[in-house]
C-alpha positions in Angstrom: 116.8 135.6 111.0 119.4 136.7 113.2 119.4 136.4 117.0 121.6 138.2 119.2 123.8 136.3 121.4 125.4 138.2 123.8 128.9 139.1 125.4 131.6 136.4 125.6 135.4 136.0 125.6 136.4 135.0 121.9 137.9 132.0 123.4 134.4 130.7 123.9 133.2 131.3 120.9 132.5 127.6 119.7 130.0 127.4 122.5 128.7 130.8 123.2 126.5 130.4 119.8 124.3 129.0 122.1 123.8 131.7 124.8 122.3 135.0 125.2 122.4 138.1 127.3 120.9 141.4 127.7 123.1 143.1 125.4 121.3 145.4 122.8 122.7 144.5 119.2 120.4 147.3 117.4 123.8 149.2 116.9 125.4 146.7 114.9 122.2 144.4 113.4 122.1 146.5 110.3 125.7 146.4 109.6 127.0 143.1 110.0 126.5 141.8 106.2 128.2 145.1 105.0 131.0 146.2 107.6 134.2 144.4 107.7 134.0 143.8 111.4 132.3 140.3 111.4 133.2 137.0 110.3 130.9 134.2 109.7 131.3 130.4 110.7 129.1 127.2 111.8 129.1 124.5 114.2 128.2 120.9 114.0 126.4 119.5 117.0 125.9 115.7 116.9 122.6 114.1 117.7 121.5 110.7 119.2 118.6 109.1 117.5 116.4 106.5 119.8 113.1 104.9 118.0 110.1 105.3 119.9 107.1 102.8 119.2 103.6 104.4 118.8 101.0 102.0 120.9 97.8 104.0 119.7 96.9 107.4 118.5 93.7 109.5 118.8 91.3 108.2 115.9 88.0 109.6 116.4 86.0 112.7 115.0 85.2 114.1 118.4 87.8 116.3 119.2 89.1 116.7 115.5 88.0 117.2 112.0 89.6 113.9 110.0 89.8 114.3 106.6 90.9 110.7 105.9 89.7 107.7 107.1 91.9 104.5 105.4 90.5 101.6 104.7 92.7 98.4 103.6 95.9 96.7 104.0 98.9 98.3 103.4 102.2 95.9 103.7 105.3 97.8 103.0 108.0 95.3 104.1 110.6 98.5 105.5 107.5 99.5 107.8 104.5 98.5 109.9 102.1 96.7 108.2 98.2 98.1 108.7 95.2 96.8 108.7 93.1 100.2 108.7 89.7 99.8 109.6 86.3 102.3 110.5 83.9 102.4 112.9 81.1 104.9 112.3 77.6 105.8 113.8 74.7 106.0 111.0 72.5 109.3 110.7 68.8 109.1 111.9 65.9 109.4 109.6 62.8 110.8 110.7 59.9 108.7 110.1 60.8 106.4 107.5 57.2 105.5 106.0 57.2 101.7 104.6 54.1 100.7 105.6 52.0 98.8 103.0 48.1 100.0 102.2 45.6 99.2 100.1 46.9 101.6 97.2 50.6 101.4 98.0 53.1 98.7 98.4 56.9 98.4 99.4 59.2 95.9 98.3 62.8 96.4 99.6 65.5 95.5 97.0 68.7 95.9 97.9 70.9 97.3 100.7 74.5 98.8 100.0 77.0 100.3 101.9 78.1 103.4 99.5 81.3 105.6 100.4 82.8 107.7 97.4 86.3 107.1 96.9 88.7 110.4 97.2 89.4 110.9 93.1 90.9 113.4 90.6 89.2 114.3 87.3 91.9 113.3 84.6 89.9 114.6 81.6 86.3 114.2 80.0 85.9 112.6 76.4 82.5 111.9 74.8 80.9 113.6 77.8 82.3 110.9 79.9 84.8 112.0 82.8 87.5 109.8 83.8 89.2 109.9 87.3 92.4 109.2 89.3 92.0 107.5 92.7 94.0 110.1 95.0 96.9 108.8 97.7 96.2 104.8 97.2 98.9 103.0 98.7 100.0 99.4 98.3 99.2 96.7 95.5 95.4 98.0 94.6 95.4 94.4 92.2 95.5 92.2 95.2 92.0 91.9 97.0 91.9 92.8 100.9 89.2 91.2 102.4 86.6 93.6 104.1 83.7 92.7 106.4 81.3 94.8 107.6 79.8 94.1 111.1 77.1 95.6 113.5 78.7 97.5 116.6 77.5 97.1 119.6 79.6 99.2 121.6 77.5 102.5 122.1 79.6 105.4 120.9 79.6 108.1 123.0 80.2 112.0 122.8 81.0 112.7 126.2 83.1 110.8 129.0 81.0 108.3 131.0 83.4 109.1 133.6 83.1 112.8 133.7 80.2 114.0 131.3 81.7 117.5 131.5 84.5 116.4 129.5 84.6 114.9 125.7 85.1 111.4 125.4 88.0 110.1 123.1 88.6 106.8 121.3 92.0 105.6 120.0 93.1 103.4 117.3 93.6 100.1 119.1 89.9 100.5 120.8 88.0 97.3 120.4 84.4 97.2 119.9 81.7 94.5 120.6 79.7 92.7 117.7 80.2 90.0 115.7 76.6 90.3 113.3 78.2 89.8 110.0 76.2 92.1 107.4 77.8 91.2 103.9 75.6 89.9 101.3 75.2 86.4 102.5 77.7 86.7 105.4 80.4 86.5 103.0 83.5 88.8 102.4 84.0 91.4 100.3 87.4 91.5 98.2 88.6 95.5 97.8 90.5 96.1 95.0 89.9 99.9 94.6 89.6 101.6 90.9 89.1 104.6 89.4 86.2 103.0 87.1 84.2 101.9 89.8 81.4 104.7 88.8 78.5 102.4 88.6 77.4 99.7 90.5 75.1 97.0 89.0 72.7 94.8 90.6 69.7 92.5 89.7 65.9 94.1 90.4 62.9 92.6 90.6 60.4 93.9 87.6 57.5 95.4 89.9 55.8 97.0 87.0 54.7 93.7 85.5 52.6 92.3 89.1 53.5 92.4 92.7 54.2 88.6 92.2 56.5 88.8 89.7 60.5 87.4 89.6 61.7 88.5 86.7 64.8 90.6 87.5 66.4 93.1 85.0 69.8 94.9 85.5 69.5 97.9 87.4 72.5 100.7 88.7 73.5 102.6 91.4 75.9 106.1 90.6 77.1 108.0 93.2 77.5 112.3 91.4 79.4 115.1 92.9 78.0 118.8 92.9 78.7 119.0 89.1 76.3 116.1 88.3 79.5 113.7 87.7 79.5 110.3 88.1 82.4 109.4 90.7 84.1 106.2 92.0 83.0 104.8 94.7 82.9 101.5 97.3 79.8 99.5 97.1 79.5 96.9 99.6 76.2 94.8 99.2 74.7 94.0 102.3 72.4 91.0 103.2 69.3 91.8 102.5 67.3 89.6 105.1 69.4 90.6 107.9 69.1 94.2 106.9 65.5 93.9 106.5 65.0 92.4 110.2 67.4 95.0 112.0 66.1 98.0 110.0 63.3 97.7 107.2 60.9 95.7 109.6 61.6 97.9 112.3 60.7 101.1 110.9 57.4 101.6 112.5 58.9 100.5 115.9 59.8 102.4 118.7 63.5 101.7 118.0 62.8 104.2 115.4 60.8 106.5 117.3 63.8 108.9 118.1 67.6 109.4 117.4 68.0 108.6 121.1 66.2 105.4 120.3 68.0 104.9 117.2 71.5 105.3 118.1 70.9 102.8 121.4 69.5 100.2 119.1 71.5 100.5 115.9 74.9 101.5 117.3 76.8 101.5 114.0 78.8 99.7 111.7 82.5 98.3 111.7 83.9 98.0 108.4 87.2 95.9 109.3 90.0 95.1 106.4 92.2 91.8 107.0 94.7 90.1 105.1 98.7 89.8 104.2 98.7 92.3 101.2 96.8 94.6 99.3 95.9 98.2 99.2 95.1 101.0 101.4 92.5 103.9 100.1 91.8 107.2 102.2 88.0 107.8 102.2 86.4 111.2 103.3 83.4 110.5 105.4 82.6 114.0 105.9 82.0 114.3 102.2 78.4 116.3 101.7 78.1 115.4 97.8 77.7 112.3 97.4 77.6 111.5 101.1 78.5 108.4 102.4 75.6 106.1 103.3 73.9 102.9 103.8 71.5 102.9 101.1 67.9 101.0 101.2 66.7 100.7 97.5 63.2 99.9 97.3 60.4 100.1 95.0 57.3 101.9 95.9 54.0 100.5 93.9 50.8 102.6 93.3 47.9 99.4 93.1 44.4 99.7 92.4 43.8 95.8 93.9 45.9 93.8 91.9 46.5 96.2 89.3 49.9 98.2 89.0 48.9 101.7 88.3 52.5 103.1 88.7 56.3 102.1 90.4 58.7 104.3 91.6 62.3 103.5 92.5 63.4 104.9 95.6 66.0 105.0 98.9 65.9 105.4 102.4 70.0 106.9 102.9 71.3 106.3 106.1 74.5 108.6 106.4 77.8 107.8 107.8 77.8 110.2 110.8 77.5 111.1 114.7 80.8 109.4 116.3 83.6 107.8 114.1 86.7 106.2 114.7 89.9 104.9 112.7 91.0 101.5 113.9 94.6 100.5 112.9 96.0 97.2 113.7 99.6 97.2 113.5 102.4 94.4 112.9 106.1 94.5 112.8 107.9 95.4 109.8 109.1 92.2 107.6 112.7 93.9 107.4 114.0 96.2 110.7 115.7 99.5 109.6 119.1 98.9 108.8 122.2 99.5 111.0 122.6 103.2 111.4 119.0 104.1 110.4 115.7 104.4 111.8 112.1 104.3 110.9 109.5 107.1 111.0 105.9 106.1 110.3 102.3 107.4 110.5 99.5 106.1 112.2 100.2 104.2 114.8 103.7 103.4 113.5 106.8 105.1 114.8 108.6 107.9 115.9 112.0 109.0 117.1 113.8 110.8 120.2 116.5 113.1 119.0 118.9 114.3 121.9 121.2 117.2 121.1 124.3 116.1 122.4 126.3 118.8 122.9 130.0 119.8 122.1 132.6 117.1 121.3 135.8 118.4 123.0 137.9 115.7 121.0 137.1 117.5 118.0 140.4 120.0 117.4 138.6 121.7 114.6 135.6 122.8 117.0 138.2 123.7 119.5 141.3 125.4 117.8 139.3 127.5 115.6 138.9 129.7 118.1 141.6 132.1 119.8 142.2 131.7 123.3 142.5 129.0 126.0 139.2 126.9 126.0 140.4 124.4 128.9 139.8 127.0 131.4 137.6 126.7 134.1 136.5 123.0 132.6 137.6 121.6 135.8 134.8 123.4 137.3 132.3 120.9 135.4 131.4 117.4 135.7 133.0 116.7 131.8 132.5 112.9 130.9 134.7 110.5 130.1 134.8 110.7 126.3 135.8 114.5 126.6 132.0 115.8 125.7 130.0 118.8 127.2 126.5 118.2 127.4 124.0 121.2 126.8 123.5 121.7 130.3 127.3 121.7 130.9 127.8 124.0 128.0 124.7 126.3 129.4 126.7 126.4 133.0 129.8 127.1 131.9 128.8 129.6 129.4 127.0 131.8 132.2 129.7 131.0 134.3 132.2 132.6 131.7 130.0 135.5 131.0 130.2 136.4 134.7 133.9 136.6 134.7 135.1 137.8 131.6 135.4 141.6 130.6 135.9 141.4 126.5 133.7 142.9 124.1 133.3 140.7 121.7 130.0 140.2 120.1 128.2 137.1 118.3 125.1 136.7 116.3 123.6 133.7 115.4 121.8 133.3 112.3 120.4 130.0 112.0 120.2 126.8 114.1 119.0 123.7 111.7 118.2 120.2 112.2 118.1 118.1 109.2 117.7 114.4 108.6 118.6 112.6 105.7 116.4 110.1 103.6 117.9 106.3 103.1 117.3 106.9 98.8 117.9 102.7 98.6 114.8 102.4 100.3 112.4 105.6 100.0 113.0 106.7 96.2 109.6 107.4 95.5 108.3 110.8 96.5 104.4 109.7 96.3 104.9 107.2 99.5 107.1 109.3 101.1 105.8 111.4 104.0 105.4 114.9 102.4 106.3 116.3 105.9 107.5 115.5 109.2 107.1 117.2 112.5 109.1 118.0 115.7 108.0 119.0 119.0 109.2 118.0 123.0 108.1 115.7 125.7 108.2 117.4 128.6 107.8 116.7 132.2 104.6 118.3 133.3 105.6 118.3 137.0 103.3 115.5 137.8 104.9 112.5 137.3 103.9 112.4 133.6 105.1 113.6 129.7 103.4 116.0 127.9 103.8 116.5 124.2 104.4 120.2 124.0 105.4 122.2 120.6 109.0 124.0 120.7 108.9 127.7 120.3 109.8 127.9 116.5 106.2 126.4 115.6 104.5 129.4 116.6 106.8 132.1 116.5 108.7 131.5 113.2 105.9 129.6 111.5 106.8 130.4 108.0 110.3 128.9 108.4 110.0 126.3 110.7 110.1 123.9 107.8 109.8 119.8 108.3 108.6 119.5 104.6 110.5 116.8 102.1 113.3 118.2 100.1 113.3 116.2 96.5 116.4 116.2 94.3 115.4 117.1 90.7 111.9 117.4 91.8 111.6 113.6 91.9 113.8 111.8 94.7 113.1 112.3 98.1 116.3 113.6 99.6 115.9 115.4 103.2 113.9 117.2 106.3 115.1 120.2 107.5 113.8 122.1 110.9 115.0 125.4 111.4 114.9 125.7 115.6 117.1 129.1 116.1 114.6 130.9 118.5 114.5 127.0 120.3 118.5 126.6 120.9 118.9 130.2 121.4 116.7 130.3 124.2 117.6 127.2 125.6 121.4 127.6 126.1 120.6 131.4 127.4 118.7 129.8 130.5 115.0 130.6 129.4 113.0 128.8 132.0 110.3 127.7 129.4 113.2 125.8 127.4 114.2 123.0 128.8 116.9 120.2 127.4 114.8 117.5 127.4 115.1 115.4 124.0 112.8 116.4 121.0 110.5 114.2 119.1 110.2 113.6 115.1 107.0 112.3 113.8 105.2 112.3 110.5 103.1 115.4 110.6 99.6 115.5 110.8 97.4 118.4 109.9 96.2 118.6 113.9 99.9 119.3 114.7 100.5 123.0 114.4 99.4 125.2 117.4 96.4 127.3 117.8 96.1 130.5 119.3 92.6 131.5 121.0 90.6 134.8 120.7 93.2 136.3 122.7 95.9 135.5 121.0 97.3 133.0 123.5 99.0 129.8 122.1 98.0 126.5 122.8 101.3 124.6 122.9 99.9 121.1 123.7 100.7 118.7 120.5 97.5 116.7 119.5 98.0 112.7 119.5 96.2 112.7 116.1 97.9 110.8 113.3 96.3 109.2 109.8 99.0 109.3 107.7 99.9 106.0 107.3 103.2 106.9 104.9 106.7 105.7 106.1 110.6 107.1 105.5 113.8 105.4 106.7 116.3 108.0 108.0 119.6 108.2 108.4 120.8 108.6 112.0 123.5 110.6 113.8 126.7 108.4 113.1 128.9 110.2 111.5 130.9 107.1 110.4 128.4 105.5 109.1 126.8 108.3 107.5 129.3 111.0 106.8 127.6 114.2 105.5 124.2 112.7 105.4 124.2 112.1 109.1 121.5 113.6 110.9 122.7 116.8 112.7 122.9 120.3 114.6 124.1 123.0 112.4 124.6 126.6 114.2 125.4 129.3 111.7 126.7 132.5 113.6 128.5 135.8 112.6 131.3 136.9 115.4 133.3 140.2 115.8 136.6 139.8 114.2 
């Protein structure tokens, strides 16, 4: 895309590339490529990178649809260790009937927490479909400790301090409750496998008699809409505890209504701990199969002591209502190398990106154009490093525009900000973020910072960029953002385009701006992130990183 820049003296072209005026370029816009009155060039502007630690992110499903709830431990030595846990309410079952009568007897056999993995079919052989787990990170052969606890914190969709507003839960929120629901009060060792399509347990054979204790092997499966057995997580829960909390209360007022149930049993906490292991995404919005706590029981039709018929049945309480992710973060084992910086999703790290302006000490920038570059510089407070900041560039450009009578034209063709990957650390595309995102922290006038979209995200969405570029479709190389509109308007003095630093983060599906029914764009950046991947990037130090340093490149056409 080509941007118009304005009427400036040739002697100022090296930083006139950042200004615009009212001159209409319609008369030359269609001839720039073919006529011989223009020549092209580029300017590189240095950037300063400052790492930012993320303390917390929004993680609830009240204000957004969350596609991935991660569970497990991911210890990337070059990033923060993540212990990812889940808190969720349970859905309500109306009138669960387990009341024994003269003709019907109910026996609770097993209680399990069942959550399908996100998996992709890899083919079918002899009517057996195999799968591959999606997006698993870390070491799946190393066990991660999982405990299921009763949550005793009431999860509310409305803000208790202002019920007219929705509530918000962050990734570092804490929840009361220490009652362990795992079978025998123990620990479940998570080693996610694509072959976990069947859960086998001992079940009493109720067809013999009501007092029989003989068991047989029974199986539980999770099937999708194609009636295929899919991989799933199955954590056995303690039969005695769950019988007391649920089964024995089905006929009480605690299960009389959804409101009563939500207040009585406020949900579960699925807590992951450990020094190493793997982290796996779980889709708690899955409709088929549904994540749930299943009460497996046998219903026996009797005539006195005679068993007439038995049926295996289940009460299934879905994981629904308010849910939240919990990210416990621990500092990286290895800090980023000198002149590098880390970008990590979830409650990891971001970076502040300050565009520094024009370094007057570089002759290649000041002598490539005609004219006396130093004219009027004394009117501005150029720092001791012989450097023009963005604000100084803008002021000087506006000043020169007012006094020069030249008819020299300049067109900005492109402004791109590029960050190169440290390939000695990140050489695997599957564990590297597939996309980063760029926005701006702006002063909202009330002494607070508001995360705000830069203009190119909604005016030039298709070319904004930020996706990972690969070498030979395999090795991570760089991320590039096109911010032509932002840079052009920034240094043209547009009121809404300020020089406050940009912020670089791991992309989340909630990041891009949305528009209301009238087309008005919401420029507020949401503070969600559920992508645990990390990447180490090279900073803007030219001496250390050379041509792969972080840099802003301005491409332009100027009149000869």
